[in-house]
C-alpha positions as CSV (number, residue, x, y, z in Angstrom):
1,M,14.9,35.2,2.2
2,S,12.5,37.3,0.1
3,F,8.9,36.0,0.3
4,D,5.6,37.8,-0.1
5,Y,3.0,37.1,2.6
6,P,0.1,39.0,4.2
7,D,0.9,41.8,6.6
8,S,-1.0,40.1,9.4
9,W,1.2,37.0,9.2
10,K,4.3,36.7,11.4
11,K,7.7,35.4,10.5
12,V,8.9,33.4,13.5
13,L,12.0,31.3,14.2
14,L,11.1,27.6,14.7
15,D,12.9,27.7,18.0
16,D,10.5,30.4,19.3
17,A,7.4,28.7,18.0
18,I,7.7,25.2,19.6
19,D,7.1,23.7,23.0
20,A,9.2,20.6,22.3
21,L,11.9,19.4,19.9
22,I,12.9,15.8,20.7
23,D,16.0,14.5,18.9
24,Y,17.3,11.0,19.4
25,R,20.3,11.2,17.3
26,G,23.4,9.6,18.8
27,K,21.3,6.9,20.5
28,T,20.7,3.4,19.1
29,P,17.9,1.3,20.7
30,Q,18.0,-2.5,21.2
31,K,15.6,-3.8,18.6
32,T,13.2,-6.7,19.0
33,D,10.8,-8.7,16.8
34,R,7.8,-7.2,18.5
35,G,6.8,-4.5,21.0
36,I,6.7,-0.7,20.7
37,P,6.9,0.4,17.0
38,L,10.1,2.2,16.1
39,I,9.6,5.1,13.8
40,T,12.6,5.3,11.5
41,A,13.4,7.8,8.7
42,K,12.7,5.2,6.0
43,I,9.1,4.7,7.0
44,V,8.2,8.5,7.0
45,K,7.3,9.1,3.4
46,N,5.0,11.4,1.4
47,G,3.3,12.9,4.5
48,V,2.5,9.6,6.2
49,I,4.1,7.0,8.5
50,L,4.2,3.6,6.8
51,P,3.8,0.4,8.9
52,A,6.7,-0.2,11.2
53,N,8.9,-3.2,10.7
54,E,11.2,-2.6,13.7
55,Y,10.4,-2.5,17.4
56,I,11.8,-2.1,20.8
57,S,10.8,-4.0,23.9
58,I,8.0,-2.7,26.0
59,N,10.3,-3.1,29.0
60,D,12.9,-0.8,27.5
61,Y,10.5,1.9,26.4
62,D,10.7,4.2,29.5
63,D,14.5,3.9,29.7
64,W,14.9,4.7,26.0
65,M,12.5,7.7,25.8
66,T,14.4,9.7,28.3
67,R,14.5,12.8,26.1
68,G,10.8,13.0,25.9
69,F,7.6,11.1,25.1
70,P,5.7,11.7,21.9
71,K,2.1,12.9,21.9
72,I,-0.7,12.4,19.3
73,G,-0.5,15.3,16.8
74,D,3.2,15.8,17.1
75,V,5.0,16.4,13.8
76,L,8.0,14.2,12.7
77,L,10.8,15.4,10.5
78,T,13.5,13.3,8.9
79,T,16.9,15.0,9.3
80,E,18.9,13.0,6.7
81,A,18.7,10.0,4.3
82,P,16.2,11.5,3.4
83,L,16.1,15.1,4.6
84,G,12.8,16.8,4.9
85,E,10.1,14.1,4.9
86,V,7.3,15.0,7.3
87,A,4.4,13.2,9.0
88,Q,2.1,13.5,12.0
89,L,1.7,11.1,14.9
90,H,-1.7,9.4,15.3
91,D,-0.5,7.1,18.1
92,D,1.6,8.2,21.0
93,K,2.9,4.7,21.9
94,V,5.8,4.8,19.5
95,A,9.6,5.1,19.8
96,L,11.7,7.5,17.8
97,A,14.9,6.3,16.0
98,Q,17.9,8.3,14.9
99,R,17.4,10.7,12.0
100,I,13.9,11.6,13.3
101,I,13.1,14.8,15.1
102,L,9.8,15.5,16.8
103,L,8.3,19.0,16.8
104,R,5.4,20.2,18.9
105,G,4.0,23.7,18.4
106,K,3.4,26.2,21.2
107,E,-0.1,26.1,22.4
108,A,-2.3,28.9,20.9
109,L,0.7,30.0,18.8
110,L,1.4,27.2,16.3
111,S,-1.0,24.5,15.5
112,N,0.6,21.1,14.9
113,D,-1.9,20.4,12.1
114,Y,-0.7,23.6,10.4
115,L,2.9,22.8,11.1
116,L,2.5,19.4,9.3
117,Y,1.8,21.2,6.1
118,L,4.0,24.2,6.6
119,M,7.0,21.8,7.0
120,Q,6.2,20.3,3.6
121,S,6.1,23.7,1.8
122,D,8.8,24.8,-0.6
123,F,9.4,27.8,1.8
124,I,10.5,25.4,4.5
125,Q,12.1,22.7,2.3
126,N,14.3,25.3,0.6
127,Q,15.5,26.5,4.0
128,L,16.2,22.9,5.1
129,N,18.3,22.2,2.0
130,A,20.1,25.6,2.4
131,R,21.1,24.9,6.0
132,A,22.0,21.2,5.4
133,S,25.5,20.0,5.4
134,G,27.3,16.9,4.1
135,S,28.7,16.0,0.7
136,T,27.6,12.4,0.3
137,V,24.4,12.4,2.5
138,K,22.8,15.8,3.3
139,G,21.6,16.3,6.8
140,I,20.7,19.2,9.1
141,K,22.0,19.8,12.6
142,Q,19.6,20.6,15.4
143,S,21.2,24.0,15.8
144,E,20.5,24.9,12.2
145,L,17.0,23.5,12.3
146,R,16.1,25.8,15.1
147,K,16.9,28.8,12.9
148,I,14.4,27.9,10.3
149,E,11.9,30.7,9.7
150,L,8.1,29.9,9.8
151,L,5.3,31.9,8.4
152,I,2.5,31.9,10.9
153,P,-1.0,33.4,10.4
154,S,-3.5,33.7,13.2
155,Y,-4.2,30.5,15.1
156,N,-7.7,30.5,13.7
157,E,-6.4,30.8,10.1
158,Q,-3.9,28.0,10.8
159,Q,-6.7,25.7,11.8
160,K,-8.8,26.6,8.7
161,I,-5.8,26.0,6.4
162,A,-5.0,22.7,8.1
163,K,-8.6,21.6,7.8
164,I,-8.8,22.2,4.0
165,L,-5.6,20.3,3.4
166,G,-6.4,17.7,6.1
167,D,-9.8,16.9,4.6
168,L,-8.2,16.2,1.3
169,D,-5.6,13.9,2.9
170,R,-8.2,12.1,4.9
171,K,-10.2,11.4,1.8
172,I,-7.1,10.1,0.1
173,E,-6.3,7.9,3.1
174,K,-9.9,6.6,3.2
175,N,-9.6,5.6,-0.5
176,N,-6.3,3.9,0.2
177,Q,-7.9,2.0,3.1
178,I,-10.9,0.9,1.0
179,N,-8.4,-0.4,-1.7
180,E,-6.4,-2.3,0.9
181,T,-9.7,-3.8,2.2
182,L,-10.8,-4.8,-1.3
183,E,-7.4,-6.5,-2.0
184,A,-7.6,-8.3,1.4
185,M,-11.1,-9.5,0.6
186,A,-9.9,-10.8,-2.8
187,Q,-7.1,-12.6,-1.1
188,A,-9.4,-14.1,1.5
189,I,-11.9,-15.4,-1.2
190,F,-9.1,-16.9,-3.3
191,K,-7.5,-18.6,-0.3
192,S,-10.9,-20.0,0.9
193,W,-11.9,-21.3,-2.6
194,F,-8.6,-22.5,-4.1
195,I,-6.1,-23.0,-1.2
196,D,-8.2,-24.1,1.8
197,F,-11.1,-25.5,-0.2
198,D,-13.5,-24.4,2.5
199,P,-16.7,-24.9,0.4
200,V,-15.6,-28.4,-0.6
201,K,-14.8,-29.3,3.1
202,A,-18.2,-28.0,4.1
203,K,-19.8,-30.3,1.5
204,V,-17.6,-33.3,2.6
205,E,-18.7,-32.7,6.2
206,A,-22.4,-32.5,5.3
207,K,-22.1,-35.6,3.1
208,A,-20.6,-37.5,6.0
209,K,-23.6,-36.7,8.0
210,G,-25.9,-38.3,5.4
211,L,-27.6,-35.1,4.3
212,D,-29.3,-34.9,1.0
213,D,-27.9,-33.0,-2.1
214,D,-29.7,-29.8,-1.3
215,A,-28.5,-29.7,2.2
216,I,-24.9,-30.5,1.1
217,N,-25.0,-27.6,-1.4
218,R,-26.5,-25.4,1.3
219,A,-23.5,-26.1,3.5
220,A,-21.2,-24.8,0.8
221,M,-23.5,-21.7,0.3
222,R,-23.1,-20.8,4.0
223,V,-19.3,-20.9,3.7
224,I,-19.2,-18.9,0.4
225,A,-21.5,-16.2,1.6
226,S,-20.5,-16.2,5.3
227,K,-24.2,-16.4,6.2
228,T,-26.3,-18.4,8.6
229,D,-29.3,-20.5,7.4
230,A,-31.6,-17.8,8.6
231,E,-29.7,-15.2,6.6
232,L,-29.8,-17.4,3.5
233,D,-33.6,-17.8,3.9
234,E,-33.9,-14.0,4.0
235,M,-31.7,-13.7,0.9
236,Q,-33.9,-16.3,-0.9
237,A,-37.0,-14.3,0.0
238,E,-35.7,-10.8,-0.7
239,S,-33.1,-11.4,-3.5
240,P,-34.0,-14.6,-5.3
241,A,-31.7,-13.9,-8.2
242,E,-28.7,-13.4,-5.9
243,Y,-29.7,-16.6,-4.0
244,A,-29.9,-18.6,-7.2
245,S,-26.5,-17.3,-8.3
246,L,-25.0,-18.4,-5.0
247,Q,-26.7,-21.7,-5.3
248,T,-25.2,-22.2,-8.7
249,T,-21.7,-21.2,-7.5
250,A,-21.9,-23.7,-4.7
251,S,-22.9,-26.5,-7.0
252,H,-19.6,-26.2,-8.9
253,F,-17.6,-27.3,-5.8
254,P,-17.1,-31.1,-5.5
255,D,-18.1,-33.0,-2.3
256,E,-15.0,-35.1,-2.1
257,L,-11.3,-34.7,-1.6
258,V,-8.6,-36.9,-3.2
259,E,-4.8,-37.3,-2.8
260,S,-2.5,-35.3,-5.1
261,E,1.2,-34.3,-5.2
262,L,0.2,-31.2,-3.2
263,G,-1.9,-33.1,-0.7
264,M,-5.7,-33.4,-0.5
265,I,-7.5,-31.5,-3.3
266,P,-11.1,-31.5,-4.6
267,K,-12.0,-34.4,-6.7
268,G,-11.9,-33.6,-10.4
269,W,-9.5,-30.6,-9.9
270,E,-5.9,-30.8,-11.1
271,V,-2.5,-29.6,-10.1
272,S,-0.9,-27.4,-12.8
273,S,2.0,-25.1,-13.2
274,F,1.1,-21.4,-13.3
275,N,2.6,-21.2,-16.8
276,D,0.1,-23.8,-18.1
277,W,-2.7,-21.6,-16.9
278,V,-1.6,-18.1,-17.7
279,D,0.7,-16.8,-20.5
280,I,3.6,-14.7,-19.1
281,K,5.7,-12.7,-21.5
282,R,9.0,-10.9,-21.4
283,G,9.2,-7.1,-21.7
284,K,11.5,-5.3,-24.1
285,S,14.4,-3.6,-22.4
286,I,15.0,0.1,-22.9
287,T,17.9,2.1,-21.6
288,K,17.4,5.4,-19.9
289,A,19.3,7.1,-22.7
290,K,16.6,6.1,-25.1
291,V,13.7,7.2,-22.9
292,I,11.8,10.3,-24.0
293,E,10.2,11.8,-20.9
294,G,6.5,11.3,-20.7
295,N,3.9,9.8,-18.4
296,V,4.2,6.1,-19.3
297,P,5.8,4.1,-16.4
298,V,8.9,2.2,-17.4
299,V,8.7,-1.0,-15.3
300,A,12.0,-2.6,-14.6
301,G,13.5,-4.4,-11.6
302,G,12.2,-2.2,-8.8
303,L,9.1,-1.8,-6.7
304,E,8.4,1.5,-8.4
305,P,8.7,2.7,-12.1
306,A,12.4,3.3,-13.0
307,Y,11.4,6.4,-15.0
308,Y,8.7,7.6,-17.4
309,H,8.6,7.3,-21.2
310,N,6.3,8.8,-23.9
311,E,5.5,5.4,-25.5
312,Y,4.1,2.1,-24.2
313,N,4.6,-1.5,-25.3
314,V,1.8,-3.1,-23.2
315,K,-1.8,-1.8,-22.8
316,G,-3.2,-1.6,-19.3
317,P,-4.4,-3.0,-17.1
318,V,-1.3,-5.2,-16.9
319,I,0.4,-7.4,-14.2
320,T,4.1,-7.0,-14.0
321,I,6.7,-9.2,-12.4
322,S,10.1,-7.7,-11.8
323,A,12.7,-9.8,-13.6
324,S,16.0,-8.8,-11.9
325,G,17.7,-7.2,-9.0
326,A,17.0,-7.5,-5.2
327,N,13.2,-7.3,-5.9
328,A,13.1,-9.9,-8.7
329,G,9.7,-11.5,-8.6
330,Y,7.8,-8.6,-7.2
331,V,4.3,-8.6,-8.5
332,N,2.5,-5.3,-9.3
333,L,-0.7,-4.2,-11.0
334,Y,-0.8,-1.2,-13.4
335,F,-4.2,0.0,-14.7
336,Q,-2.5,2.3,-17.2
337,N,-0.4,1.6,-20.3
338,I,3.2,0.8,-19.5
339,W,6.6,0.1,-21.0
340,S,7.6,-3.3,-19.7
341,S,11.4,-3.2,-19.7
342,D,13.3,-5.4,-17.3
343,S,10.1,-7.2,-16.2
344,S,7.8,-9.9,-17.3
345,Y,4.1,-9.2,-17.7
346,I,0.6,-10.6,-18.1
347,D,-1.6,-8.8,-20.5
348,R,-5.4,-8.6,-19.7
349,G,-6.1,-9.0,-23.4
350,T,-4.6,-12.5,-23.4
351,S,-5.7,-13.6,-20.0
352,E,-9.3,-14.7,-19.4
353,Y,-8.7,-14.8,-15.6
354,F,-6.6,-11.7,-15.4
355,Y,-7.5,-10.4,-11.9
356,T,-7.6,-13.9,-10.5
357,S,-4.1,-14.5,-11.7
358,Y,-3.0,-11.3,-10.0
359,V,-4.5,-12.3,-6.7
360,C,-3.0,-15.7,-7.1
361,L,0.5,-14.3,-7.7
362,K,0.2,-11.9,-4.7
363,F,-0.9,-14.8,-2.6
364,Y,2.3,-16.7,-3.6
365,Q,4.5,-13.5,-3.4
366,D,6.9,-14.9,-0.8
367,M,7.3,-18.2,-2.6
368,I,8.0,-16.3,-5.9
369,F,10.8,-14.3,-4.2
370,K,12.3,-17.7,-3.2
371,M,12.4,-18.7,-6.8
372,Q,15.1,-16.2,-7.6
373,T,18.3,-17.6,-9.2
374,G,21.6,-15.9,-9.7
375,A,23.9,-14.8,-6.9
376,A,25.4,-11.5,-8.2
377,Q,22.2,-10.4,-9.9
378,P,19.0,-12.3,-8.8
379,H,16.5,-12.8,-11.6
380,I,13.2,-14.5,-12.4
381,Y,12.0,-15.2,-15.9
382,P,8.7,-16.5,-17.3
383,K,10.0,-20.1,-17.5
384,D,10.6,-20.1,-13.8
385,F,6.8,-20.1,-13.2
386,D,6.8,-23.8,-14.4
387,R,7.9,-24.3,-10.7
388,L,4.9,-22.6,-9.2
389,N,2.2,-25.3,-8.8
390,I,-1.4,-24.3,-8.3
391,V,-4.7,-26.2,-8.1
392,L,-7.2,-25.6,-10.9
393,G,-10.9,-26.0,-10.5
394,E,-13.8,-25.7,-12.9
395,D,-13.8,-22.9,-15.5
396,N,-17.2,-21.9,-14.1
397,L,-15.7,-21.2,-10.7
398,F,-12.9,-19.1,-12.3
399,L,-15.4,-17.1,-14.3
400,T,-17.4,-16.5,-11.1
401,I,-14.5,-15.4,-9.1
402,E,-13.1,-13.3,-11.9
403,G,-16.4,-11.4,-12.0
404,I,-16.2,-10.7,-8.3
405,F,-12.6,-9.5,-8.6
406,D,-13.4,-7.4,-11.7
407,T,-15.9,-5.5,-9.5
408,F,-13.3,-5.1,-6.7
409,F,-10.5,-3.9,-9.0
410,M,-12.7,-1.6,-11.0
411,Q,-13.5,0.2,-7.7
412,I,-9.8,0.2,-6.7
413,N,-9.0,1.9,-10.0
414,L,-11.7,4.5,-9.5
415,N,-10.3,5.2,-6.1
416,R,-6.8,5.6,-7.4
417,L,-7.9,7.9,-10.2
418,E,-9.8,10.0,-7.6
419,N,-6.7,10.1,-5.4
420,K,-4.6,11.3,-8.3
421,V,-7.0,14.3,-8.7
422,L,-7.1,14.9,-5.0
423,I,-3.3,14.8,-4.7
424,E,-3.0,17.3,-7.5
425,L,-5.5,19.6,-5.9
426,R,-3.8,19.4,-2.5
427,D,-0.4,20.0,-4.0
428,S,-1.7,23.0,-5.9
429,L,-3.5,24.5,-2.9
430,L,-0.7,23.9,-0.4
431,P,1.7,26.7,-1.5
432,K,-1.2,29.1,-2.1
433,L,-2.7,28.6,1.3
434,L,0.6,28.6,3.1
435,S,1.7,31.9,1.5
436,G,-1.6,33.7,2.0
437,E,-2.3,33.9,-1.7
438,I,-5.6,32.2,-1.0
439,E,-7.5,33.7,2.0
440,V,-9.5,31.5,4.3
């Protein structure tokens, strides 16, 4: 294989550069509902390990891992279905499934951090595909994997290269974690206000104690802000406008619960179908044959865009609900313009409580999946959301929570846009750093 690289770099066989190659193909562990996370090929994706959804018993761990125990920093490679996905371990208490091989570089010769990026390079990926076998599903035998050639600079250079790429990945991951936290916070606020009615219950309890109106409202303020009385006093002194806003928000919650078809709900609030609150529209189907390649996601029945078009039929941000297939009912949020094909959508331009409706739908995601009809081809259409009952409070509360969520999702979008730039930078640097085109 012809490849230009600095004279100081070495071309070494993988087999000569590793201290460990652990391969669990041919073994099938007994799976459990909880215990030691089992790393399978389907959760190693785009350089990271997704959360595990399969486990083996703690009691079986030592007996299962007879071929070797993983260490933090080890590199994982998927050997088939798919071939060539790579990630690095940040936890050593894991089990390895079939179709996963663990690689560990030789000390002072091959840095695991460098190996992580080297295995993702075209130089390695091309070799994996060339040495793979199988007509239906391509996979690589261990004997062929060991013959893969690595390009190795000095250990010091390896560490510098890995740090440059690793810093970018860590920033990307940090942004992803912030976004997950913001979405979780939005879910927690929505649940507290409109599912559990925590501020209302706090008022009911304070009222039952015979407290005056100010003290009753203060009880709700403590719940909404998750602050003690002392912290609220400090807020009142240092941020009077913020305190006044909190006071007003608390005043919009009733101090009484009444019976309804959904159980006890705040007095004056009403049970409504989701369709009576938000307008859900159907997309316009487009076949792949009519798609002109572009950068506009075509949203159909899957979790990810089916393909990309050069035109859009809905301006972003937009909430989509997959209409058909195994994932019918899946709720997603796109900040950019999209083509809504085999999906339903909620347009921000026609929804006063856009982000609140998204958080609401994600809260009821499991329930929405259960609304699927059709045996051969499951589907969900806008009219099906007549069956999703929600509790509606005062408009002032929805305006308040929409303002909070607008801030959250504005930051989420900024983080996503930054990650797009960071990913493009990392992907452009990776081949140049791993070929020596850029010196470090």
